[in-house]
N, CA, C and O atoms as a CHARMM CRD file, in Angstrom:
* protein
*
  276
    1    1 MET  N      0.84600  -1.17600   0.00000 PROA 1      0.00000
    2    1 MET  CA     0.00000   0.00000   0.00000 PROA 1      0.00000
    3    1 MET  C      0.89400   1.24200   0.00000 PROA 1      0.00000
    4    1 MET  O      1.89900   1.29900   0.70900 PROA 1      0.00000
    5    2 GLU  N      0.51800   2.21200  -0.79000 PROA 2      0.00000
    6    2 GLU  CA     1.30300   3.43500  -0.86400 PROA 2      0.00000
    7    2 GLU  C      1.24500   4.17900   0.45600 PROA 2      0.00000
    8    2 GLU  O      0.22600   4.16800   1.14600 PROA 2      0.00000
    9    3 GLU  N      2.34000   4.82000   0.79600 PROA 3      0.00000
   10    3 GLU  CA     2.46200   5.55700   2.05800 PROA 3      0.00000
   11    3 GLU  C      1.36600   6.60400   2.22300 PROA 3      0.00000
   12    3 GLU  O      0.87300   6.80600   3.33200 PROA 3      0.00000
   13    4 LYS  N      0.97700   7.27400   1.13700 PROA 4      0.00000
   14    4 LYS  CA    -0.00400   8.35900   1.26300 PROA 4      0.00000
   15    4 LYS  C     -1.40300   7.85800   1.63500 PROA 4      0.00000
   16    4 LYS  O     -2.24000   8.65400   2.06100 PROA 4      0.00000
   17    5 TYR  N     -1.67200   6.57400   1.48500 PROA 5      0.00000
   18    5 TYR  CA    -2.98900   6.03900   1.81900 PROA 5      0.00000
   19    5 TYR  C     -3.03500   5.37700   3.19300 PROA 5      0.00000
   20    5 TYR  O     -4.10700   4.98600   3.65300 PROA 5      0.00000
   21    6 LYS  N     -1.90600   5.25000   3.83800 PROA 6      0.00000
   22    6 LYS  CA    -1.89200   4.63100   5.15800 PROA 6      0.00000
   23    6 LYS  C     -2.49100   5.57600   6.17900 PROA 6      0.00000
   24    6 LYS  O     -2.38000   6.79600   6.05300 PROA 6      0.00000
   25    7 ARG  N     -3.13000   5.00300   7.19600 PROA 7      0.00000
   26    7 ARG  CA    -3.71800   5.77700   8.28200 PROA 7      0.00000
   27    7 ARG  C     -3.41300   5.08100   9.59700 PROA 7      0.00000
   28    7 ARG  O     -3.21400   3.86700   9.64300 PROA 7      0.00000
   29    8 TRP  N     -3.38000   5.86500  10.66300 PROA 8      0.00000
   30    8 TRP  CA    -3.13500   5.34600  12.00400 PROA 8      0.00000
   31    8 TRP  C     -4.22200   5.84500  12.93300 PROA 8      0.00000
   32    8 TRP  O     -4.79200   6.91500  12.72200 PROA 8      0.00000
   33    9 ILE  N     -4.50400   5.06600  13.96100 PROA 9      0.00000
   34    9 ILE  CA    -5.44800   5.44600  15.00300 PROA 9      0.00000
   35    9 ILE  C     -4.79500   5.17800  16.35700 PROA 9      0.00000
   36    9 ILE  O     -3.76600   4.50700  16.44000 PROA 9      0.00000
   37   10 ILE  N     -5.40300   5.70800  17.40900 PROA 10     0.00000
   38   10 ILE  CA    -4.89300   5.49600  18.75900 PROA 10     0.00000
   39   10 ILE  C     -5.87100   4.59700  19.50000 PROA 10     0.00000
   40   10 ILE  O     -7.04000   4.94300  19.67000 PROA 10     0.00000
   41   11 GLN  N     -5.38900   3.45300  19.93500 PROA 11     0.00000
   42   11 GLN  CA    -6.20300   2.50700  20.69500 PROA 11     0.00000
   43   11 GLN  C     -5.96300   2.74500  22.18400 PROA 11     0.00000
   44   11 GLN  O     -4.83900   3.00800  22.61100 PROA 11     0.00000
   45   12 ILE  N     -7.03300   2.64900  22.96300 PROA 12     0.00000
   46   12 ILE  CA    -6.95300   2.80200  24.41100 PROA 12     0.00000
   47   12 ILE  C     -7.21400   1.44000  25.02900 PROA 12     0.00000
   48   12 ILE  O     -8.21700   0.79400  24.72600 PROA 12     0.00000
   49   13 LYS  N     -6.31200   1.00600  25.89400 PROA 13     0.00000
   50   13 LYS  CA    -6.51600  -0.27400  26.56700 PROA 13     0.00000
   51   13 LYS  C     -7.53100  -0.05500  27.68400 PROA 13     0.00000
   52   13 LYS  O     -7.33700   0.78700  28.56100 PROA 13     0.00000
   53   14 ALA  N     -8.60700  -0.81900  27.63800 PROA 14     0.00000
   54   14 ALA  CA    -9.67900  -0.73300  28.62400 PROA 14     0.00000
   55   14 ALA  C    -10.31400  -2.11600  28.74500 PROA 14     0.00000
   56   14 ALA  O     -9.81600  -3.08600  28.17200 PROA 14     0.00000
   57   15 SER  N    -11.40800  -2.20100  29.48800 PROA 15     0.00000
   58   15 SER  CA   -12.07300  -3.49700  29.63700 PROA 15     0.00000
   59   15 SER  C    -12.51400  -4.04600  28.28400 PROA 15     0.00000
   60   15 SER  O    -12.48900  -5.25800  28.07000 PROA 15     0.00000
   61   16 SER  N    -12.91600  -3.16400  27.37000 PROA 16     0.00000
   62   16 SER  CA   -13.11900  -3.54700  25.97400 PROA 16     0.00000
   63   16 SER  C    -12.34500  -2.54100  25.13300 PROA 16     0.00000
   64   16 SER  O    -12.30600  -1.35600  25.46300 PROA 16     0.00000
   65   17 PRO  N    -11.72900  -3.00400  24.04800 PROA 17     0.00000
   66   17 PRO  CA   -10.90700  -2.10000  23.24000 PROA 17     0.00000
   67   17 PRO  C    -11.71200  -0.89500  22.76200 PROA 17     0.00000
   68   17 PRO  O    -12.84400  -1.03600  22.30000 PROA 17     0.00000
   69   18 CYS  N    -11.11900   0.28400  22.87600 PROA 18     0.00000
   70   18 CYS  CA   -11.75200   1.49600  22.36700 PROA 18     0.00000
   71   18 CYS  C    -10.68500   2.36900  21.72500 PROA 18     0.00000
   72   18 CYS  O     -9.49100   2.09000  21.83500 PROA 18     0.00000
   73   19 PHE  N    -11.11900   3.41500  21.06200 PROA 19     0.00000
   74   19 PHE  CA   -10.23000   4.22100  20.24200 PROA 19     0.00000
   75   19 PHE  C    -10.49800   5.69600  20.48000 PROA 19     0.00000
   76   19 PHE  O    -11.62900   6.08100  20.77700 PROA 19     0.00000
   77   20 VAL  N     -9.47100   6.52600  20.35400 PROA 20     0.00000
   78   20 VAL  CA    -9.62000   7.96800  20.47700 PROA 20     0.00000
   79   20 VAL  C    -10.49000   8.45400  19.31900 PROA 20     0.00000
   80   20 VAL  O    -10.30800   8.03900  18.17500 PROA 20     0.00000
   81   21 SER  N    -11.44200   9.34300  19.63700 PROA 21     0.00000
   82   21 SER  CA   -12.35000   9.84500  18.60000 PROA 21     0.00000
   83   21 SER  C    -12.31600  11.37200  18.54000 PROA 21     0.00000
   84   21 SER  O    -11.62300  12.01900  19.32500 PROA 21     0.00000
   85   22 ASN  N    -13.06700  11.93400  17.60600 PROA 22     0.00000
   86   22 ASN  CA   -13.20400  13.39000  17.46800 PROA 22     0.00000
   87   22 ASN  C    -14.29900  13.94400  18.36600 PROA 22     0.00000
   88   22 ASN  O    -14.50800  15.15600  18.41200 PROA 22     0.00000
   89   23 SER  N    -14.98600  13.08600  19.06700 PROA 23     0.00000
   90   23 SER  CA   -16.10400  13.47200  19.92200 PROA 23     0.00000
   91   23 SER  C    -15.64900  14.40900  21.03500 PROA 23     0.00000
   92   23 SER  O    -14.45100  14.60300  21.24000 PROA 23     0.00000
   93   24 LYS  N    -16.59700  14.98100  21.74200 PROA 24     0.00000
   94   24 LYS  CA   -16.31400  15.83100  22.90400 PROA 24     0.00000
   95   24 LYS  C    -16.65200  15.09400  24.20300 PROA 24     0.00000
   96   24 LYS  O    -16.55400  15.67600  25.28400 PROA 24     0.00000
   97   25 VAL  N    -17.04900  13.81800  24.10800 PROA 25     0.00000
   98   25 VAL  CA   -17.49000  13.05200  25.27100 PROA 25     0.00000
   99   25 VAL  C    -16.42000  12.06300  25.70100 PROA 25     0.00000
  100   25 VAL  O    -15.92000  11.28700  24.88600 PROA 25     0.00000
  101   26 GLY  N    -16.07000  12.08900  26.97200 PROA 26     0.00000
  102   26 GLY  CA   -15.10800  11.13200  27.50300 PROA 26     0.00000
  103   26 GLY  C    -13.84200  11.80500  27.99700 PROA 26     0.00000
  104   26 GLY  O    -13.62200  12.99900  27.79500 PROA 26     0.00000
  105   27 ASP  N    -13.02000  11.00300  28.65000 PROA 27     0.00000
  106   27 ASP  CA   -11.74800  11.52100  29.16900 PROA 27     0.00000
  107   27 ASP  C    -10.62800  10.53700  28.89800 PROA 27     0.00000
  108   27 ASP  O    -10.25900   9.81700  29.82600 PROA 27     0.00000
  109   28 PRO  N    -10.07500  10.44700  27.75100 PROA 28     0.00000
  110   28 PRO  CA   -10.26700  11.28000  26.55900 PROA 28     0.00000
  111   28 PRO  C    -11.47000  10.83000  25.74400 PROA 28     0.00000
  112   28 PRO  O    -11.99300   9.73600  25.95700 PROA 28     0.00000
  113   29 PRO  N    -11.91700  11.67700  24.80200 PROA 29     0.00000
  114   29 PRO  CA   -13.02900  11.27200  23.92800 PROA 29     0.00000
  115   29 PRO  C    -12.69200   9.96600  23.21700 PROA 29     0.00000
  116   29 PRO  O    -11.61000   9.81800  22.64900 PROA 29     0.00000
  117   30 ARG  N    -13.62200   9.02900  23.25500 PROA 30     0.00000
  118   30 ARG  CA   -13.34000   7.72100  22.66400 PROA 30     0.00000
  119   30 ARG  C    -14.59300   7.08500  22.09600 PROA 30     0.00000
  120   30 ARG  O    -15.71500   7.51400  22.36600 PROA 30     0.00000
  121   31 THR  N    -14.36800   6.04500  21.30000 PROA 31     0.00000
  122   31 THR  CA   -15.44300   5.28500  20.68100 PROA 31     0.00000
  123   31 THR  C    -15.08500   3.80500  20.72500 PROA 31     0.00000
  124   31 THR  O    -13.91000   3.44100  20.75300 PROA 31     0.00000
  125   32 LEU  N    -16.10000   2.96700  20.73200 PROA 32     0.00000
  126   32 LEU  CA   -15.89100   1.52300  20.66800 PROA 32     0.00000
  127   32 LEU  C    -15.77400   1.04900  19.22500 PROA 32     0.00000
  128   32 LEU  O    -15.31700  -0.06300  18.96300 PROA 32     0.00000
  129   33 LEU  N    -16.18900   1.90200  18.29200 PROA 33     0.00000
  130   33 LEU  CA   -16.20100   1.54500  16.87300 PROA 33     0.00000
  131   33 LEU  C    -14.93000   2.02100  16.18400 PROA 33     0.00000
  132   33 LEU  O    -14.65800   3.22000  16.11200 PROA 33     0.00000
  133   34 ARG  N    -14.16600   1.07800  15.68400 PROA 34     0.00000
  134   34 ARG  CA   -12.87900   1.38500  15.04700 PROA 34     0.00000
  135   34 ARG  C    -13.02700   2.35400  13.87400 PROA 34     0.00000
  136   34 ARG  O    -12.17400   3.21900  13.67800 PROA 34     0.00000
  137   35 HSD  N    -14.10100   2.21800  13.09300 PROA 35     0.00000
  138   35 HSD  CA   -14.27500   3.08000  11.91700 PROA 35     0.00000
  139   35 HSD  C    -14.62800   4.52400  12.28700 PROA 35     0.00000
  140   35 HSD  O    -14.58900   5.40400  11.42800 PROA 35     0.00000
  141   36 ARG  N    -14.97400   4.77600  13.55600 PROA 36     0.00000
  142   36 ARG  CA   -15.26200   6.13900  14.01100 PROA 36     0.00000
  143   36 ARG  C    -14.08300   6.77100  14.74900 PROA 36     0.00000
  144   36 ARG  O    -14.19500   7.88400  15.26300 PROA 36     0.00000
  145   37 ALA  N    -12.97700   6.07500  14.80000 PROA 37     0.00000
  146   37 ALA  CA   -11.78900   6.59400  15.47800 PROA 37     0.00000
  147   37 ALA  C    -11.19900   7.77300  14.70300 PROA 37     0.00000
  148   37 ALA  O    -11.32400   7.85300  13.48100 PROA 37     0.00000
  149   38 LYS  N    -10.56100   8.67900  15.42700 PROA 38     0.00000
  150   38 LYS  CA    -9.85100   9.79100  14.79300 PROA 38     0.00000
  151   38 LYS  C     -8.66800   9.20500  14.03400 PROA 38     0.00000
  152   38 LYS  O     -7.87900   8.44900  14.60000 PROA 38     0.00000
  153   39 MET  N     -8.54200   9.55000  12.75900 PROA 39     0.00000
  154   39 MET  CA    -7.46900   8.99700  11.92300 PROA 39     0.00000
  155   39 MET  C     -6.36500  10.01900  11.71400 PROA 39     0.00000
  156   39 MET  O     -6.60500  11.22500  11.64800 PROA 39     0.00000
  157   40 PHE  N     -5.15800   9.50500  11.61300 PROA 40     0.00000
  158   40 PHE  CA    -3.97000  10.33200  11.44100 PROA 40     0.00000
  159   40 PHE  C     -3.22300   9.88800  10.18900 PROA 40     0.00000
  160   40 PHE  O     -3.25000   8.71200   9.82500 PROA 40     0.00000
  161   41 LYS  N     -2.55300  10.84000   9.53000 PROA 41     0.00000
  162   41 LYS  CA    -1.82600  10.55100   8.29500 PROA 41     0.00000
  163   41 LYS  C     -0.45000   9.95900   8.54100 PROA 41     0.00000
  164   41 LYS  O      0.16200   9.41000   7.62600 PROA 41     0.00000
  165   42 SER  N      0.04800  10.06600   9.78400 PROA 42     0.00000
  166   42 SER  CA     1.37100   9.52000  10.09600 PROA 42     0.00000
  167   42 SER  C      1.40700   9.10000  11.56500 PROA 42     0.00000
  168   42 SER  O      0.63000   9.60800  12.37500 PROA 42     0.00000
  169   43 PRO  N      2.29800   8.18400  11.90800 PROA 43     0.00000
  170   43 PRO  CA     2.42600   7.80900  13.31700 PROA 43     0.00000
  171   43 PRO  C      2.94400   8.98100  14.15400 PROA 43     0.00000
  172   43 PRO  O      2.66500   9.05900  15.35000 PROA 43     0.00000
  173   44 GLU  N      3.68600   9.88100  13.53700 PROA 44     0.00000
  174   44 GLU  CA     4.18700  11.05900  14.25100 PROA 44     0.00000
  175   44 GLU  C      3.04500  12.00000  14.64100 PROA 44     0.00000
  176   44 GLU  O      3.03600  12.54300  15.74500 PROA 44     0.00000
  177   45 SER  N      2.08400  12.19100  13.73500 PROA 45     0.00000
  178   45 SER  CA     0.94800  13.05700  14.07200 PROA 45     0.00000
  179   45 SER  C      0.06800  12.40500  15.13400 PROA 45     0.00000
  180   45 SER  O     -0.49800  13.10300  15.97600 PROA 45     0.00000
  181   46 ALA  N     -0.05500  11.08400  15.10800 PROA 46     0.00000
  182   46 ALA  CA    -0.79900  10.37500  16.14700 PROA 46     0.00000
  183   46 ALA  C     -0.09000  10.52100  17.49500 PROA 46     0.00000
  184   46 ALA  O     -0.74100  10.73500  18.51800 PROA 46     0.00000
  185   47 ALA  N      1.23200  10.40700  17.49700 PROA 47     0.00000
  186   47 ALA  CA     2.00000  10.54300  18.73900 PROA 47     0.00000
  187   47 ALA  C      1.89000  11.95900  19.29400 PROA 47     0.00000
  188   47 ALA  O      1.80800  12.14300  20.50900 PROA 47     0.00000
  189   48 LYS  N      1.88800  12.95400  18.42400 PROA 48     0.00000
  190   48 LYS  CA     1.73800  14.34400  18.86200 PROA 48     0.00000
  191   48 LYS  C      0.37100  14.55100  19.50400 PROA 48     0.00000
  192   48 LYS  O      0.26500  15.21200  20.53700 PROA 48     0.00000
  193   49 HSD  N     -0.67100  13.99300  18.90300 PROA 49     0.00000
  194   49 HSD  CA    -2.01800  14.09600  19.47000 PROA 49     0.00000
  195   49 HSD  C     -2.10000  13.35000  20.80200 PROA 49     0.00000
  196   49 HSD  O     -2.76500  13.80500  21.73300 PROA 49     0.00000
  197   50 LEU  N     -1.43900  12.23200  20.88600 PROA 50     0.00000
  198   50 LEU  CA    -1.42100  11.44200  22.11500 PROA 50     0.00000
  199   50 LEU  C     -0.78700  12.23300  23.26400 PROA 50     0.00000
  200   50 LEU  O     -1.27700  12.18000  24.39200 PROA 50     0.00000
  201   51 GLU  N      0.28300  12.95500  22.99300 PROA 51     0.00000
  202   51 GLU  CA     0.90500  13.79400  24.02600 PROA 51     0.00000
  203   51 GLU  C     -0.06400  14.87200  24.50800 PROA 51     0.00000
  204   51 GLU  O     -0.11100  15.18400  25.69800 PROA 51     0.00000
  205   52 LYS  N     -0.83900  15.44200  23.57600 PROA 52     0.00000
  206   52 LYS  CA    -1.83900  16.44000  23.94000 PROA 52     0.00000
  207   52 LYS  C     -2.91700  15.81800  24.83200 PROA 52     0.00000
  208   52 LYS  O     -3.34000  16.42300  25.81700 PROA 52     0.00000
  209   53 ILE  N     -3.35200  14.62300  24.48300 PROA 53     0.00000
  210   53 ILE  CA    -4.36100  13.91900  25.28600 PROA 53     0.00000
  211   53 ILE  C     -3.84900  13.69800  26.70600 PROA 53     0.00000
  212   53 ILE  O     -4.57300  13.92600  27.67500 PROA 53     0.00000
  213   54 LYS  N     -2.61000  13.25600  26.82400 PROA 54     0.00000
  214   54 LYS  CA    -2.04400  12.98400  28.14600 PROA 54     0.00000
  215   54 LYS  C     -1.97200  14.24400  28.99900 PROA 54     0.00000
  216   54 LYS  O     -2.13200  14.17100  30.21800 PROA 54     0.00000
  217   55 LYS  N     -1.73300  15.40100  28.37800 PROA 55     0.00000
  218   55 LYS  CA    -1.70400  16.66900  29.11800 PROA 55     0.00000
  219   55 LYS  C     -3.11200  17.13100  29.48400 PROA 55     0.00000
  220   55 LYS  O     -3.33800  17.63600  30.58400 PROA 55     0.00000
  221   56 ASP  N     -4.05900  16.95500  28.55700 PROA 56     0.00000
  222   56 ASP  CA    -5.43000  17.41300  28.78000 PROA 56     0.00000
  223   56 ASP  C     -6.21700  16.52700  29.73900 PROA 56     0.00000
  224   56 ASP  O     -7.14700  16.99800  30.39300 PROA 56     0.00000
  225   57 PHE  N     -5.85200  15.24800  29.82900 PROA 57     0.00000
  226   57 PHE  CA    -6.57600  14.29100  30.66700 PROA 57     0.00000
  227   57 PHE  C     -5.60500  13.51800  31.56100 PROA 57     0.00000
  228   57 PHE  O     -5.44800  12.30700  31.40300 PROA 57     0.00000
  229   58 PRO  N     -4.95600  14.21100  32.49600 PROA 58     0.00000
  230   58 PRO  CA    -3.93100  13.56100  33.32600 PROA 58     0.00000
  231   58 PRO  C     -4.50000  12.80500  34.53000 PROA 58     0.00000
  232   58 PRO  O     -3.74400  12.17400  35.26900 PROA 58     0.00000
  233   59 PHE  N     -5.79600  12.85800  34.73400 PROA 59     0.00000
  234   59 PHE  CA    -6.39800  12.36000  35.96700 PROA 59     0.00000
  235   59 PHE  C     -6.44100  10.83900  36.07400 PROA 59     0.00000
  236   59 PHE  O     -6.46100  10.29600  37.17800 PROA 59     0.00000
  237   60 ARG  N     -6.45500  10.16200  34.95700 PROA 60     0.00000
  238   60 ARG  CA    -6.50700   8.70400  34.97800 PROA 60     0.00000
  239   60 ARG  C     -5.39100   8.15400  34.09700 PROA 60     0.00000
  240   60 ARG  O     -5.27900   8.50900  32.92300 PROA 60     0.00000
  241   61 GLU  N     -4.57900   7.29500  34.66900 PROA 61     0.00000
  242   61 GLU  CA    -3.47800   6.67900  33.91600 PROA 61     0.00000
  243   61 GLU  C     -4.06500   5.64500  32.95800 PROA 61     0.00000
  244   61 GLU  O     -4.73400   4.70400  33.38500 PROA 61     0.00000
  245   62 ARG  N     -3.81300   5.82400  31.67800 PROA 62     0.00000
  246   62 ARG  CA    -4.31900   4.90100  30.65700 PROA 62     0.00000
  247   62 ARG  C     -3.16200   4.39100  29.82000 PROA 62     0.00000
  248   62 ARG  O     -2.10700   5.02100  29.73700 PROA 62     0.00000
  249   63 GLU  N     -3.37600   3.25200  29.21000 PROA 63     0.00000
  250   63 GLU  CA    -2.38200   2.68900  28.30300 PROA 63     0.00000
  251   63 GLU  C     -2.87700   2.89400  26.88100 PROA 63     0.00000
  252   63 GLU  O     -4.00800   2.53600  26.55200 PROA 63     0.00000
  253   64 TYR  N     -2.02400   3.47400  26.03500 PROA 64     0.00000
  254   64 TYR  CA    -2.36400   3.79100  24.65000 PROA 64     0.00000
  255   64 TYR  C     -1.44900   3.03600  23.69600 PROA 64     0.00000
  256   64 TYR  O     -0.33800   2.63900  24.04700 PROA 64     0.00000
  257   65 ARG  N     -1.94700   2.85300  22.48500 PROA 65     0.00000
  258   65 ARG  CA    -1.15700   2.20700  21.44600 PROA 65     0.00000
  259   65 ARG  C     -1.52700   2.80900  20.09300 PROA 65     0.00000
  260   65 ARG  O     -2.70900   2.94300  19.77500 PROA 65     0.00000
  261   66 ILE  N     -0.52400   3.17100  19.29700 PROA 66     0.00000
  262   66 ILE  CA    -0.78200   3.69000  17.95100 PROA 66     0.00000
  263   66 ILE  C     -0.83200   2.49100  17.00800 PROA 66     0.00000
  264   66 ILE  O      0.09500   1.68300  16.95400 PROA 66     0.00000
  265   67 VAL  N     -1.94400   2.39200  16.26100 PROA 67     0.00000
  266   67 VAL  CA    -2.21200   1.23000  15.42700 PROA 67     0.00000
  267   67 VAL  C     -2.33100   1.64800  13.96300 PROA 67     0.00000
  268   67 VAL  O     -3.03300   2.60500  13.63900 PROA 67     0.00000
  269   68 GLU  N     -1.64900   0.93300  13.09100 PROA 68     0.00000
  270   68 GLU  CA    -1.77000   1.18700  11.65600 PROA 68     0.00000
  271   68 GLU  C     -2.97900   0.45800  11.11300 PROA 68     0.00000
  272   68 GLU  O     -3.21400  -0.70200  11.45300 PROA 68     0.00000
  273   69 LEU  N     -3.75200   1.13200  10.26700 PROA 69     0.00000
  274   69 LEU  CA    -4.91200   0.49300   9.64600 PROA 69     0.00000
  275   69 LEU  C     -4.51800  -0.19700   8.35500 PROA 69     0.00000
  276   69 LEU  O     -5.36600  -0.79300   7.69000 PROA 69     0.00000
């Protein structure tokens, strides 16, 4: 697959797998549906967003993983 078509998402480890979303609900905003996850054009942009999430929602320690689609 060409590099320009690759996408990455951020998975959150929880009791059931969930993903960071564009929603305004949650800490951080998340969805259970993979196709509704916020998509990133590079793993670097996903990592940058992840750092922002960690600063904005420091109250609960969560485990995150950047996943290629």
